[in-house]
N, C-alpha and C positions, 0 to 999 in steps of 0.2 A: 504494500500500500504506500502511495506517495502522499505523505503528510508532514507538516512542520510541527514537530513535537514541542517546539518552544512557543507556538502560537497560543493565544488565549489569555485574556485578563478578565474573564467574565466574573470570577469569584475572587474577592479580596483585592479590590481595585487599588488599594494603597500600597501593594507590594510590587516591586520590580522583579517579577519572576525570572525574566531572562538573566538579570544580573545574579540572582540567587543560584541559578543553575550553572552559570559560569564559575561560581565559587564552590560548586559541588562536583568534583571530578567524576563521581560515579554516574551522573546523569548522561554522560557521553557514551556509557557502555551498556546500560540496561534501563529498562522501564521499571523503576523500583516501586512496587506496591506492597512492600513488606516492612513498613515502618513500625508496625506493632511487634515485629521481631527485632529489627535493628535499623535505625535511620542511617542515612548516608552522612559521613563526616563532611563538614565543610573544609575548604582549604585552610581557613583560619585555625580550626581545631587541629588539623593534621600538622600544620607548620608549628604550632605551639608545642605539640607533643614531640615532634622530631627535634626541635631546637633544644628541648630539655634533655633528650637522650644524648644528643651530641655534646651538651654541656657535661653530663655525667661521664661520658667517655673521655672528655678533655681534662676535667679537673677532679673527678671522683664523685661517687654517689652522695656521700654525706655533705661534701662541700657544695655540690650543686643544689641540694635541698636547702642548705643554709642561705645560699644566694637567692633562692626563689621563695623564701619564707613569706614575703609580703604578698606575692601572687597566690600562694597557697591559702593564706588567711583570707584573701579576697574571695576565694571560692566559697567559703562559708557564708560570707556576707551576700554574695550573689544568689546563692541558693535560698537564703533566708528571705531576701527581697522577692524572689520568684514566687514563694508560697505565702508571704505575709507574716513571716516569723522573725526571730532575732538570731544573729550568728551563734550565740551560745546555746541555742536550742537545736543546733544541727550537729549530727555525727556522720562521718564519712565511712563508707564500707566499700568492699570490692564487688558487691552486687546487692540487689534489692532483697534477695532471699536472706542473706546474712543480716541485713538491716532489720528485716521483719522478724527473724529469729531472735535477734538481740532484744527486741521489744517484747515479743511474746513469751520467750523462755525466762524473762526477768520477772514475770508475774508468778505469784504463789497461788496454787490451786489446791483445794481440799476436797474430800469426798462430798458429793452432793452439789458442788459448785456447777454452774451452768455456763457454757460458752455458746452464745447465739451467733449464728452466721447465716449467709444467704445461699441460695441455690446456685448462684454464679461464682461462688468462691473459688479462688485459684487452687490447683491441685496440691502444691507443696504446703499451703496453709492448712488445707483439710487434713493432710497426713500428720502435721504437727498437732492439730486439735485431737486427732484420734490417738496419737501417742500419749499426750498428756492425760487424756481421759482414761486410757488403759493404765497409766502409771499412778494416777492420783485418785481415781474414782469420780472424777468430774464427768459431766454429761455434755455432749454436743447436741445442740438443738438447731435444726435447720428451719429458718423462718420462711414461710411460704411466699410465693410471688403473688402480686395482684393480677388483675385481668390482663394488664399490658405486658407482664413478664418481669417487672422490676420488683425489688423488695417491697413487700406490703408493710408499710410503716404502721398502720393501725394494728396489724397482727403482731408486729414487733413490740409495740407498746403493751399489748395485752400479755405477751409472753414474758416480759421483764418482771421479775419478782426479787425478793430479798436473797435468793440463791444465785442470781445472775452476777457473774464475776467479770464478764467481758462481752462486748459486741465487736465482732471482727467482720469487716465487709470489704469486698473489692469494689472500688469506685467504678471501673470499667473492666469487665471480665476479659480474660485472654481469648474467650471463645465467641465473641460477638461484639456488636456495636452498641449494646445497652449502656446507658449512663445511669447508674443508680441514684436515687434521690438523697444524696448524702447530707445535704443541709437539713432536711427534715429528720433524717436518722440522728443527726447531731442534736437537734432540739429534743428528740425523745430521750436520748441517753443523758443529756445534761439535766433534764427534768428528773430523771431517775437516779442521777448520781452514779452512773455505771460507766467505766472506761470504754472508749471507742477507739479501736485500732483500725485505721484506714489503709488499705493497700492501694496506693495511687500509681502503681507501676505503669499502667496504660494511659493515665490521664495527665500527669505532669509533663508538660512540654507540648501536649496536643491542644489544650485549651486552658483558660485561667483556672487555677486552683488556689483557694485562699483558706488557710486553716482557721482564721477567725470567723469567716462566714460559714464554714462547714461545722465548726464546733467539735472537731475530733480532738482526742488527747494524744494520739500517736499517729504518725504518717510515714510511710515508706515509699520510696520510688527508685527508679533506675536511671542511669545516664544514657544507656545505649539505644533506647527506643525513640520516642518522639522528641526528646531533648537533643538528639543527634550527637550525643557524646560518645566517648569510646566504650567498648566492652570492658568489663571489669571495674565498673563504677556504680555506686548506689549511695543512698543516704537515708538517714532516719531523722525525723523531727519529733521532739518531745516537748509537750507542754510542761512548763516548770512544776506545776502542781503534781504532775504524774510521777515525778522523782520520789515523792513520798511513799509510793507503794511499789516502786520498781527496785529490784535488787539485781544488778547486772550479773549474769550467770557466768561470765568470764572476767577474771581480774588479772591485770598485768601492769607493767610499768607505765603505760600510757593512760590507764584507767584510774589509777590511784597512786598515792604516795605513802611510803612507809613512815610511821609516826616516831621511829627511833626506839620503839620498844617491841611489842609483839602484835601491833595493830596497824591499821592503815586508814587513810582518809580518801574518800572518792573525789575525783576531779569535780570541779563545779560544772553544772549544766550537763549537756548531752554527751560531752566528750568522754565521760566515764564509760561509755559503751564501745569506744574505739580500741583498736590495737595499735601498737607502736609502728609496725612495719606497714608501708603503703607504697604503691606505685606513684611517685610524684609526677611522672609524665602523664599518667592517667588523670590524676587530680587536676593538673593544669589544663589538660584537654577538656575535662568536664567544665572547668571554670570558663574556658573560651566558648564552649557551646552554650552555657547558660547566659553568658554576657551577650552573645548574639541573639538569643531568644528575647532577652530583655530589651535589646535595641529595636528589634522588629515589633515587639509588643505582643503580649499573649492574647489580647483581645483580637488583634488582626490575624495572628496565627490561627486562633480558634475558628474565626469566621471562615478563613480559607480552607483549613483542613476539614472541618465539618461540612462545609459546602461541597467540597470535592467528594466526600463520602456520600452525601445525599444524592449528588448527580449520579455516582456510580450505582448506588442501590436502586434508585428509581429506574435507571436504564436497564439494569439486570432484571428487575421485576417485569419489565415489558417484553422480555425475551421468552418465547415459547420453549418449554422444556427446562427452564431454569427457575429455581426457587431460592429466595433469600430467607434467612432465618434469624435476623436481628430482632431482639425484643425491646420492650420498654417504651415509655412515652418520649423520652429524649434519647437520641442516638448520635453517634459520633462518626469518626472517619473510618472505623473498622467495619467491614462488610463481609458477612459470611454467606456462602451460597453453595448450592449443589446442582450439578447438571444431571438430570434424571437418567440419561442414557449411558453415563460413564462413571466408573469408580472415581472417587475424589482424587486418589493418588495419580491417576492417569490424566485428569484435568490439570493438576498442578504441574505435572511433567510436560504436558503439551504447551502450557503457557510459558514454562521456562524455555522450551524450544523456540518460542517466538520472542525471547529476550525479555519476558515479563516476570519479575520476581514476585512470587506469592508464597504462602505456606499453607499448612492444613491444621485444623484443630485435632486434638488428641482426646479420645474419650476417657483415658486414664488420668488426664490432667484437669478434667472438668467433672469430677465424680458425681456431685449432686445434680448438676444439669443433665448429665448422661442418664441418671436414674429417672429424671423427670421427662425428658424429651426423646432420648435415644435417637438423635439425629447426627451424631458425630461419627466419622470425621467430615468436616466441611472445608471447602476452599476459603481461606481467609485472605482478603485483599485490603490493604490499608495504605491509602495515599496520604501525603503530607503536603505542606504548603508549597514546596518546590516542584511538585508534580503539576502537569498542565491539563487543561480540559481536553486537549487533543489526545493525551495519553489515556485519560479515562475512556474516551470514546473508542480508542484503538483496542483497549483491553476488552471492552464490551463486545466489539466486533469479533475478537478472537474467541471469546466464550460462545458467542452466537454460532460461529462456524462449528464449534465442538458439539453444540446442542442439536444441530441439524441431523435428522436420521439418514 
C-alpha cells in the first residue's frame, strides 16, 4: 500500500507528530502498536543513557554516579510532578512488579483479614494475594464488575467491613482498554479508612494520573510502557501516612541506618523501600523520558493516545469477522480484538509480517477475567501519541484482509 505514515494531525492538534517521530528512531523501522508492552525510546532518552554508560566507562561507575547525582535527584522530582506527589514520596525500582511487591509485602496480614481486588487485576498481583492468603489465613475477595465491565464501586463499598485490610486495583488492566473508576474507588476507601494500592502500570504516561485526585495510598508504575522509558525501571509512590502501617520487608544499607548499637532507623519517606544498587543509566533514561512527557503535557498526550485508541477500536468494530473486547465506561489507547476465522497467535504473527508490532493477552496473567469471560488470548494493539492516523488505518486494513474468508 502506498501511504504516508507521517500524515495526519486529526487527533491532538497541539503536537508536532512529525517532529516526535523524527526523534523516535524506531518509527522508521516498524509500525509500533505495542506501547502497552514497551514504548519506543526517544533519541533524547537513548542519548542520555548512552552518555552515562560512556561516562562510566571513562571514569568509573561510582565516580560517574557521583557526577550525575543532581540529575538522579531530578528524576525523583520529575516523577513526583508527573503524578502530583513530592520527591520524598517516590522510591525507584528496577521494575513495577518489584515496586508493587515492596508495597504489598510490607503490609501485615492476619487470619480473617480480607484483600479486595477487581476482576481485571494483573496476574502477578493475584499470585501475591493468593500466596499471602495461603501463608496468613487472609481471604481474597474479588469485587464484581458493573454492567459496563468496570469495578462496581457500590459493590465494593458494601463488601468493605472491619476485616478489610487492603483494596488493590489495577487502574488499566494488561488485558484491555478498560479504565477503572479509581477516583470513586479512592472516595470509598478513604471513607472506610482502608488502604488503597493502585497498580498504575498501564496508565502512567498514557494519560494524566494524579494521586491527590485519585485518593490512593500507594501507587506503582513502570518506565518502559507509555512513559517511553527504558526497560528495567519502575517506581513506587507512598502517601506519608501509609508509612505508619508499612514495614519494608527488605532492609539494607540504602533503606536504613545503623543506630550504633543493635538497632536501626528507617530512611525518611519512601526511600526506605529502595536498595542501594541501581542502574544509573536507566534512572537517567527514565528521568529524560519523564521530562519529555512533562514538556509535551499529559493532558495533550492523553487526548492523542486515547483518541488514536478510539479510532482504532471503532474501525475494528466495523470490520466483519472481527470482535473487540474492551470493557468499561471509559476506555483508553489499549484495544483488544479477535479475528473469528484465525487463532490469535496467527493474527499477531501475520501482523508482524506486515511490520506491525502487537502482542497477545495471556489467560494465565488475567486469572479472574479469564474465569469471568474466557475470551483470552486476544490480539492487543496499543498506539501512542507518536503513532499516526494513517498507521491506525493501515493496521485496520491488515486485520480486515486477515478476517476475509
